N, C-alpha and C positions, 0 to 999 in steps of 0.2 A: 433243148438247151439254147439259150439266146446268146449270140455272139456279141461281145462288146465292140463298139466302134473304136477306131483309132488303131495305133500300132500296138503290137503285142508287148507284154511286160518284159523288161530286161531281166535276165537271170531267172526267169520262170516265176516271178512273183511281182506284185504291185510294189512300186517304190514311192516314197514321199519325197517331195522337193525340199531341199534345205539350202540355205545360203551360208557360205563360209568366207571368212576373211583370211587372207594369207598374203605373204609378200609376193611381189612380182616374179622373183626367181623360182619360187615353188610352183606358182601357177603356170609359168612358162614350161617348167620341167614336166608337170602333169600333162599339159596339152601336147607335148611332143612324144609321149609314150605310145608304143605301137598298139596297145590295147585300148587306148583312149584314156582320158582323165577319169571318167566315172569308174570304169572297170579297175584301173590302177589303184584308185583311192579305196575302193571296196576291198581289193586284195590286201592292201596294206593294213587296213583296219581289221580284217579277219585274221591276218597273221598276228597282229598285236593282241587281239582278243584270245587267240589260242595260247600265246605265251603267258598271258595273265592266268588263264585256266590252269595251265601246267604249274605255274608258281603256286596258285591257290591249292591245288591238289597235293603238291609237294609239301607245302606248309601244313596241310591237314594231317599228313602221315608222318611228320617229324615228331620225334619224341621230345618232350620238354627237358631242358638241361637240369 
């Protein structure tokens, strides 16, 4: 097995780089989080995705009126 050069992947998988535009107050808040901006943003998105999944599953099991 050939070891890739550079630092190990964050969160156990390769990441893609993205650029986001956001207001200064949100950026500043992200950069002051204990886990760091990247980890905090990933956690927030995962939480929102889980809520979406739950809503979709709930809607799929709802009976039509």
